C-alpha positions in Angstrom: -48.6 -53.1 -47.2 -45.1 -52.2 -48.4 -45.0 -49.8 -51.4 -43.4 -51.3 -54.6 -40.7 -49.0 -56.0 -40.3 -47.9 -59.6 -37.3 -50.1 -60.1 -39.3 -53.2 -59.1 -42.0 -52.3 -61.7 -39.4 -51.9 -64.4 -37.8 -55.2 -63.5 -41.1 -57.1 -63.6 -42.0 -55.6 -67.0 -38.6 -56.5 -68.4 -39.1 -60.1 -67.2 -42.6 -60.5 -68.7 -41.7 -59.0 -72.0 -38.5 -60.9 -72.2 -40.3 -64.2 -71.5 -42.8 -63.6 -74.2 -40.1 -62.7 -76.7 -38.2 -65.8 -75.8 -41.2 -68.1 -76.3 -42.2 -66.3 -79.5 -38.9 -66.4 -81.2 -37.4 -69.5 -79.8 -36.5 -71.7 -82.8 -37.2 -74.9 -80.9 -40.7 -73.8 -80.1 -43.1 -75.5 -82.5 -45.9 -73.3 -83.8 -48.7 -73.3 -81.2 -52.4 -72.9 -81.5 -54.0 -69.6 -82.1 -55.0 -69.4 -78.5 -51.4 -69.7 -77.5 -50.4 -66.9 -79.9 -53.2 -64.7 -78.6 -52.1 -65.4 -75.0 -48.5 -64.5 -75.9 -49.6 -61.3 -77.6 -51.7 -60.2 -74.6 -48.7 -60.9 -72.3 -46.5 -58.9 -74.6 -48.9 -56.0 -74.5 -49.1 -56.2 -70.7 -45.3 -56.1 -70.4 -45.1 -53.1 -72.6 -47.8 -51.4 -70.4 -45.9 -52.2 -67.3 -42.7 -50.9 -68.8 -44.5 -47.7 -69.8 -46.0 -47.2 -66.3 -42.6 -47.8 -64.7 -40.9 -45.2 -66.9 -43.7 -42.7 -66.3 -43.3 -43.3 -62.5 -39.6 -42.7 -62.8 -40.1 -39.5 -64.8 -42.6 -38.2 -62.2 -40.2 -38.9 -59.3 -37.3 -37.2 -61.1 -39.5 -34.1 -61.8 -40.5 -34.0 -58.1 -36.9 -34.2 -57.1 -36.0 -31.4 -59.4 -38.8 -29.3 -58.1 -37.7 -29.9 -54.5 -34.1 -29.0 -55.4 -35.3 -25.8 -57.1 -37.3 -25.0 -54.0 -34.3 -25.7 -51.7 -32.1 -23.6 -53.9 -34.5 -20.7 -53.8 -34.7 -21.1 -50.0 -30.9 -21.1 -49.7 -30.6 -18.1 -52.0 -33.1 -16.2 -49.9 -31.3 -17.3 -46.7 -28.0 -16.2 -48.1 -29.5 -12.9 -49.2 -30.9 -12.4 -45.7 -27.6 -13.3 -44.1 -25.8 -10.9 -46.5 -28.2 -8.1 -45.5 -27.8 -8.8 -41.8 -24.0 -8.8 -42.2 -24.2 -5.6 -44.2 -26.4 -4.0 -41.6 -24.2 -5.2 -38.7 -21.0 -4.2 -40.5 -22.2 -0.7 -41.4 -24.5 0.3 -38.6 -22.8 -1.3 -35.5 -21.1 1.0 -33.1 -18.2 -1.4 -33.0 -15.3 -0.6 -35.3 -14.9 -3.5 -37.8 -12.6 -4.0 -40.8 -11.6 -6.8 -43.2 -7.9 -6.9 -43.6 -5.8 -8.9 -46.0 -3.0 -11.2 -44.8 -0.4 -8.5 -45.5 -2.4 -5.9 -43.4 -4.2 -3.9 -46.1 -7.7 -2.7 -45.4 -10.1 -4.3 -47.8 -13.3 -3.2 -46.2 -14.1 -0.8 -43.3 -17.2 0.4 -41.6 -18.2 4.0 -40.8 -17.5 3.6 -37.0 -13.8 2.8 -37.8 -13.6 5.8 -40.1 -15.0 8.0 -37.3 -12.7 6.6 -34.7 -9.5 7.1 -36.7 -10.5 10.2 -38.5 -10.0 8.9 -42.0 -12.4 8.5 -44.9 -13.2 5.0 -46.3 -11.2 5.7 -49.4 -8.2 6.8 -47.4 -8.3 3.7 -45.2 -8.6 1.3 -48.2 -5.2 2.3 -49.4 -3.6 2.0 -46.0 -2.0 -0.8 -43.9 -3.6 -1.5 -40.6 -0.4 -2.5 -38.9 1.2 0.9 -39.7 -1.4 2.7 -37.6 -0.2 0.8 -34.4 2.6 1.8 -32.1 5.6 0.1 -33.6 6.7 -1.2 -30.2 3.6 -3.4 -30.1 4.3 -5.1 -33.6 6.7 -7.7 -32.4 4.1 -9.2 -30.0 1.4 -8.9 -32.5 3.4 -10.7 -35.2 3.9 -13.6 -32.8 0.1 -13.8 -32.2 -0.6 -13.6 -36.0 1.8 -16.5 -36.5 -0.1 -18.6 -34.0 -3.4 -17.8 -35.8 -1.9 -18.9 -39.1 -0.6 -22.1 -37.5 -4.1 -22.7 -36.3 -2.9 -22.7 -32.7 -5.5 -20.1 -31.6 -8.8 -19.0 -33.1 -8.8 -15.3 -32.0 -6.2 -12.9 -30.7 -7.0 -10.1 -28.3 -4.6 -7.3 -27.3 -4.4 -3.6 -26.3 -2.4 -1.1 -28.4 -1.6 2.5 -28.8 -3.0 3.7 -32.1 -2.5 6.9 -34.1 -5.4 8.9 -35.5 -5.2 11.1 -38.6 -4.7 14.2 -36.5 -1.7 12.7 -34.7 -3.7 12.0 -31.5 -2.7 8.8 -29.8 -5.5 6.6 -28.5 -5.7 3.2 -26.8 -7.6 0.5 -28.6 -8.6 -3.1 -27.7 -8.2 -5.3 -30.8 -9.9 -8.6 -31.6 -8.2 -10.4 -34.6 -9.8 -13.4 -36.2 -8.5 -15.4 -39.2 -11.0 -16.4 -41.9 -10.2 -19.5 -44.1 -11.6 -20.7 -47.4 -13.3 -24.0 -48.0 -10.0 -25.7 -48.3 -8.7 -24.3 -45.0 -6.4 -21.9 -46.7 -6.0 -18.5 -44.8 -8.0 -15.9 -46.6 -8.3 -12.6 -44.6 -8.6 -11.2 -41.1 -11.7 -9.8 -39.4 -10.5 -7.0 -37.1 -12.7 -5.5 -34.4 -11.5 -2.4 -32.5 -12.8 -0.8 -29.3 -11.7 2.6 -28.0 -10.5 2.1 -24.4 -8.6 5.4 -24.0 -10.9 6.6 -21.1 -10.5 3.3 -19.4 -6.7 3.4 -19.8 -6.6 7.0 -18.5 -8.7 5.9 -15.5 -6.3 3.0 -14.9 -3.3 5.3 -15.1 -4.9 7.7 -12.6 -5.6 4.9 -10.2 -2.0 3.6 -10.7 -0.7 7.1 -10.1 -2.8 7.6 -7.0 -1.6 4.3 -5.6 2.1 5.3 -6.0 2.1 9.1 -5.7 1.2 11.6 -3.1 -2.0 13.4 -4.0 -1.0 16.9 -2.7 2.6 17.2 -4.1 2.7 14.6 -6.9 5.8 13.1 -5.3 6.3 9.4 -4.8 4.5 8.0 -1.8 5.5 5.2 0.6 4.4 2.5 -1.9 6.5 3.9 -4.7 9.4 4.4 -2.3 9.4 0.8 -1.2 9.1 -0.3 -4.8 12.0 1.9 -5.9 14.3 0.9 -3.0 13.7 -2.8 -3.6 15.0 -2.2 -7.1 17.8 0.0 -5.9 18.9 -2.6 -3.3 19.1 -5.3 -6.0 21.2 -3.1 -8.2 23.4 -1.9 -5.4 24.1 -5.4 -4.2 24.9 -6.7 -7.7 27.1 -3.7 -8.6 28.6 -3.2 -5.1 27.3 0.4 -5.1 26.3 2.7 -2.2 23.3 5.0 -2.0 22.0 7.5 0.6 18.7 7.9 2.3 17.9 11.5 3.5 15.0 11.8 5.9 13.8 15.4 6.6 11.0 17.4 8.0 10.2 21.1 8.2 11.1 22.9 11.4 8.1 24.5 13.0 5.7 23.6 10.2 2.8 23.2 12.6 3.1 26.9 13.4 2.3 27.7 9.7 -0.9 25.7 9.8 -1.9 27.2 13.2 -1.2 30.8 12.2 -2.2 31.2 8.5 -4.2 28.1 7.9 -4.0 24.6 6.6 -4.6 25.7 3.0 -1.4 27.8 3.2 0.4 24.8 4.8 -0.6 22.7 1.7 0.7 25.4 -0.7 3.9 25.5 1.3 4.4 21.8 1.0 3.8 21.9 -2.7 6.5 24.6 -3.1 9.0 22.6 -0.9 8.2 19.5 -2.9 9.1 21.2 -6.1 12.3 22.6 -4.6 13.4 19.2 -3.4 12.6 17.7 -6.9 14.8 20.3 -8.5 17.6 19.6 -6.1 18.4 16.0 -7.1 19.0 14.2 -10.4 16.4 12.3 -12.4 17.9 9.0 -11.3 17.2 9.9 -7.7 13.8 9.9 -5.9 11.9 12.3 -3.7 9.0 10.9 -1.7 6.6 12.4 0.8 5.6 10.1 3.6 2.9 12.4 5.0 2.6 15.7 6.8 5.9 17.5 6.4 8.1 14.4 6.2 10.1 13.7 3.1 12.6 11.1 2.0 15.2 11.4 -0.7 17.1 8.5 -2.2 20.4 9.5 -3.8 21.7 6.7 -6.1 25.3 5.6 -6.9 27.0 7.5 -4.1 30.8 7.5 -4.4 31.7 9.7 -1.3 29.8 10.9 1.7 31.0 14.4 0.9 28.8 14.4 -2.2 25.8 13.6 -0.1 26.7 16.4 2.3 26.8 18.9 -0.7 23.3 17.8 -1.6 22.1 18.1 2.0 23.4 21.6 2.3 21.8 22.5 -1.1 18.5 21.3 0.4 18.9 23.5 3.4 19.7 26.5 1.3 16.8 25.9 -1.1 14.2 25.4 1.6 15.3 28.5 3.4 14.5 30.8 0.5 11.5 33.0 1.1 8.0 31.7 0.1 5.1 34.1 -0.4 1.7 32.6 0.4 -1.5 34.6 0.8 0.6 37.9 1.1 2.7 36.3 3.8 6.4 36.1 3.3 7.4 32.8 5.0 10.8 31.6 5.9 11.1 28.0 7.0 14.0 25.7 7.7 14.4 22.0 7.6 16.5 19.3 9.5 18.0 16.4 7.6 19.1 12.9 8.8 21.3 10.8 6.5 22.0 7.1 6.4 24.2 5.3 3.8 23.7 1.8 2.3 25.2 -0.6 3.3 27.0 0.7 6.3 23.9 2.1 8.1 21.3 -0.5 7.0 20.7 -3.2 4.4 16.9 -2.6 3.9 14.4 0.3 3.9 13.4 -0.3 7.6 17.0 -0.1 8.8 18.0 2.9 6.7 14.8 4.7 7.7 15.3 4.0 11.4 18.9 5.2 11.4 18.1 8.3 9.3 15.4 9.1 11.7 17.9 9.0 14.6 20.2 11.3 12.7 17.2 13.6 12.0 16.5 13.7 15.8 20.1 14.6 16.4 19.9 17.4 13.9 16.9 18.8 15.8 18.9 18.6 19.0 21.7 20.6 17.4 19.4 23.5 16.8 17.6 22.6 13.6 18.4 23.8 10.1 21.3 21.4 9.8 22.0 17.9 8.6 23.5 15.0 10.5 24.9 11.6 9.3 24.0 8.6 11.3 26.6 7.2 13.8 26.6 4.1 16.0 26.5 6.4 19.0 23.0 7.5 18.0 21.7 4.0 18.4 23.0 3.9 21.9 21.4 7.3 22.7 18.1 6.0 21.2 18.2 2.9 23.3 18.9 5.0 26.4 16.0 7.3 25.5 13.7 4.3 25.0 14.7 3.0 28.5 14.0 6.4 29.9 10.5 6.6 28.3 9.7 3.1 29.6 10.8 4.0 33.1 8.9 7.3 32.9 5.7 5.4 31.9 5.8 3.6 35.3 6.9 6.6 37.4 3.3 7.5 38.5 2.3 4.0 39.5 5.6 3.6 41.4 5.2 7.0 43.1 8.6 8.1 41.8 7.4 11.7 41.0 7.6 14.4 43.7 7.0 18.1 43.7 9.6 20.7 44.7 8.5 24.2 45.4 10.1 27.6 44.9 8.7 30.7 46.6 7.8 34.2 45.3 8.3 37.2 47.5 6.7 40.6 47.3 9.6 43.1 47.2 7.8 45.9 49.1 6.4 43.8 52.0 9.0 41.0 52.0 6.0 38.7 52.3 5.9 35.3 50.6 3.0 35.5 48.2 3.0 32.1 46.6 5.0 29.1 45.4 5.6 27.5 42.1 5.3 23.7 41.8 8.2 22.0 40.0 8.4 18.4 39.0 11.2 16.1 40.1 11.7 12.4 39.4 13.3 10.1 42.0 14.8 7.2 40.0 18.0 5.4 41.0 18.9 4.5 37.4 18.3 8.0 35.9 19.5 10.4 38.6 20.9 13.1 36.4 17.9 13.8 34.2 16.7 17.4 34.4 13.1 18.7 34.9 13.1 20.1 31.3 14.2 16.7 30.0 11.4 15.0 32.0 8.8 17.3 30.4 10.3 16.8 26.9 10.2 13.0 27.3 6.7 13.1 28.6 5.6 15.1 25.6 7.4 12.8 23.1 6.0 9.6 24.7 2.4 11.0 25.1 2.6 10.9 28.9 2.4 14.6 29.4 -1.4 14.6 30.0 -1.4 12.1 33.0 1.8 13.7 34.3 0.3 17.2 34.1 -2.9 16.0 35.8 -0.8 14.5 38.6 1.1 17.7 39.1 -2.1 19.8 39.2 -3.8 17.5 41.7 -0.7 17.1 43.9 0.0 20.8 44.0 -3.6 21.7 44.9 -3.6 19.1 47.7 -0.4 20.6 49.1 -1.8 24.1 48.9 -4.8 23.0 50.9 -2.5 21.6 53.6 -0.7 24.9 53.8 -3.9 26.8 53.9 -5.1 24.5 56.7 -1.8 25.2 58.5 -2.5 28.9 58.5 -0.8 30.2 55.3 -4.2 31.3 54.0 -3.0 33.9 51.5 -0.5 31.6 49.7 -1.0 31.0 46.0 0.1 27.9 44.0 1.5 28.3 40.4 1.4 25.3 38.1 3.0 25.2 34.6 0.7 24.0 31.8 1.6 22.6 28.5 0.2 23.2 25.0 -1.0 19.6 24.9 -3.2 20.2 28.0 -4.7 23.2 26.3 -5.7 21.0 23.4 -7.7 18.7 25.7 -11.4 19.4 25.3 -11.9 18.5 29.0 -9.1 20.7 30.4 -11.4 23.4 31.9 -13.7 20.8 33.4 -10.7 18.9 34.8 -9.4 22.0 36.5 -12.8 22.8 38.0 -13.2 19.3 39.2 -9.8 19.3 41.0 -10.2 22.6 42.8 -13.8 21.7 43.7 -12.9 18.2 45.0 -9.9 19.4 47.0 -11.7 22.5 48.2 -9.4 25.5 47.4 -10.7 28.8 46.1 -9.9 29.2 42.4 -8.3 32.7 43.0 -5.4 30.9 44.8 -4.5 28.8 41.7 -2.2 30.3 39.1 -1.8 28.8 35.6 1.6 29.6 34.0 2.0 29.5 30.2 4.7 30.6 27.9 4.6 33.1 25.0 5.4 30.4 22.5 2.3 28.5 23.6 0.2 31.4 22.7 1.8 31.8 19.3 1.4 28.2 18.4 -2.3 28.3 18.6 -3.5 31.8 19.5 -7.2 31.3 19.0 -7.6 28.2 21.1 -5.1 29.4 23.8 -7.0 32.7 24.2 -10.3 30.8 24.4 -8.9 28.6 27.2 -7.4 31.5 29.1 -10.8 33.3 29.0 -12.5 30.2 30.4 -9.9 29.9 33.2 -10.4 33.6 34.0 -14.1 33.0 34.2 -13.4 30.3 36.9 -11.4 32.9 38.9 -8.0 31.3 38.1 -5.0 33.6 37.8 -3.0 33.7 34.6 0.8 34.3 34.4 2.9 34.6 31.3 6.2 32.7 31.9 9.6 33.5 30.2 8.3 36.8 29.0 10.6 38.6 26.5 11.9 35.5 24.7 9.0 35.0 22.4 6.9 37.0 19.9 4.1 38.2 22.2 4.4 42.0 22.5 3.4 44.2 25.3 0.6 45.6 23.1 -0.9 42.2 22.7 -1.3 41.9 26.5 -4.3 44.1 26.2 -6.1 41.2 24.6 -5.5 39.1 27.7 -6.6 39.5 31.2 -3.2 38.5 32.4 -2.5 38.8 36.2 1.3 38.4 36.2 4.2 38.7 33.8 7.4 36.7 34.7 10.5 38.4 33.2 12.8 35.7 31.8 15.9 34.9 33.8 18.2 35.5 30.9 17.5 39.2 31.2 17.7 39.2 35.0 21.1 37.5 34.9 22.6 40.4 32.9 20.9 43.4 34.5 23.9 44.4 36.5 26.5 43.8 33.8 24.8 44.5 30.5 23.1 47.9 29.8 20.8 46.4 27.0 19.4 43.7 29.4 19.0 46.4 32.1 17.1 48.7 29.7 14.8 45.9 28.4 14.1 44.8 31.9 13.3 48.3 33.1 11.0 48.9 30.1 9.1 45.7 30.7 8.6 46.5 34.3 7.4 50.0 33.6 5.0 49.0 30.9 3.6 46.0 32.8 3.1 48.1 35.9 1.3 50.7 33.8 -1.1 48.1 32.6 -1.8 47.1 36.2 -0.1 43.7 35.8 2.1 42.3 38.5 5.7 42.0 37.3 7.7 39.0 38.6 11.5 38.6 38.1 12.7 35.0 37.6 16.2 33.7 38.4 17.1 36.4 41.0 20.4 35.3 42.6 22.3 38.2 44.0 21.7 41.2 46.2 22.7 43.5 43.3 20.0 42.1 41.1 17.5 42.4 43.9 18.4 46.0 44.5 18.1 46.8 40.8 14.7 45.3 40.6 13.5 47.0 43.7 14.7 50.3 42.3 12.9 49.8 39.0 9.6 48.9 40.8 9.4 45.2 40.1 6.7 43.7 42.4 7.9 40.1 43.0 11.0 38.1 42.8 11.7 34.4 42.5 15.1 32.6 42.4 18.0 31.3 44.4 18.2 34.7 46.2 15.3 33.3 48.2 16.0 29.6 47.9 16.4 26.8 45.5 13.4 24.6 44.8 12.8 22.5 47.9 10.5 19.6 48.9 7.3 20.0 50.9 8.8 19.7 54.4 11.5 22.1 53.8 9.2 24.6 52.2 6.9 24.4 55.2 9.8 25.3 57.4 10.8 28.1 55.0 7.2 29.6 55.1 7.5 29.8 58.9 10.9 31.6 58.7 11.1 33.1 55.2 14.7 34.4 55.3 16.3 34.8 51.8 19.4 32.7 51.4 21.4 35.7 50.3 20.7 37.4 53.7 21.7 34.4 55.8 25.0 34.9 57.6 25.4 31.2 58.5 25.7 28.8 55.6 24.3 26.0 57.8 21.1 27.9 57.9 20.8 28.2 54.1 17.9 26.3 52.6 19.1 23.7 50.1 17.2 21.0 48.1 
């Protein structure tokens, strides 16, 4: 049943009472009976009762509503108090730095974390302006963001700024700025939250520095170089300017690493990097590509002569003595130069042409600079064609061996021959043996070429032994690259075992410079060869740094005196004295002395008088192929002693 509301009860009471009053006081109503009057009176009383009940009901409901409102108010007040406490706790005890800031930037409330971050007390901050603590360069962007907040375009602004602490220290902060409005929507104040991101920024800076700088020297790396030259090209094109690219490396740097260690090499590179940095202007760039290779970019070049002055200054600065680990080191550099836009319009073209110029500087004796010329490209293309042809020489059977004999002066007996490489190629007829070896080393073909020489020479020696020349030895030149091969000793043993020649008939010739480049490894290889029974000869002796005293460390069988001394023994007293001294000391050590490049009877007589054991050179014969050498072995008449030119042995 539907509940009757208080308003309904009041309405009904009013109707009843009103009806009674109307009947009672109606002038047209004749006086009724007593029963009627009683009835009317009772109705009147009932109406008053109903009205009273209705009013009581209404009062009760209103009191209940008031009670509920009071309860709701108390609940709201409690909730607000709790919220206030929570805000207070969060504001004061959070590790985050929080502040309330007025619209003009003044601090109105700060927490302890913010005070600790900035180094100010609360009272000091409350009289300061937040915006004045920031780097002024950041304010323009910040003002734009604040304007967007005021225009209600964004709710929160986040940014990163440099901020100044009380002690003057600069830190990086991440700021979150929120605008608070009143109930009418009018801007009231800002809530600022700060986070110290200094460590993160420093880590980012380190990573950025590592990405664009060389770890050892601190110079720009290739990434930075490419970035800088992209900018430089744009400026140069727009302003019609020139700039220079200098490509350089250190001459003989590998010897430093090999002799006094890689740590010393690193220190040397750091010193050189600093010298290069001090050579150029702040608008220029110095970059390290790796190893001992450096690139310099010289901006706004007016004349090539100005670049030449800088290049010469680089040569002079690098040449100054460097003391590392008690070693006084002198090192030189070679520089190749290309100029934009004449020598290239991008980094690749400029680098390629500067590299060609650098190679030319090396050819010219090192410790000099060379500008790129068009002729260098032609030379480079020719060299590339040479290397390609050389790569197919073995498969096309274009290599052959020539042989030059060695003769014992006392017995006039041919004791052995030296194998010398030749290349039969119709396109490249004029290339010398030294150029062949140099090209093979540059192109990485020296290992297969050297292996072919060793195997072919040993096969030929076996043929001559089978033909009756059983005491003949075979000398083979070895390269530094072979000595670095971990399988070199095993390869030599495999060849002589397979072909079937006694190891004592094989001579390995190395130069003094090879020993000096990597003494420890070279001596280890030589000891292993001696253990196999292979003979060791030092070639070109007297031109390097290996002294007679150091020969005691080696079980050397032969010393070959360089031909530059032999050529002068009859016309230059100094050369004669040096040659005599070498022969005397070598003989005293029980080592066989061999004179290279003997051409005349006078030279032969001098060597015989001084006690030299063996000779080799045009006096006997030029290097000749297998068939001619076989004939020579049968009739070993020195060319100088032949009376008929037709009988002379020629290649």
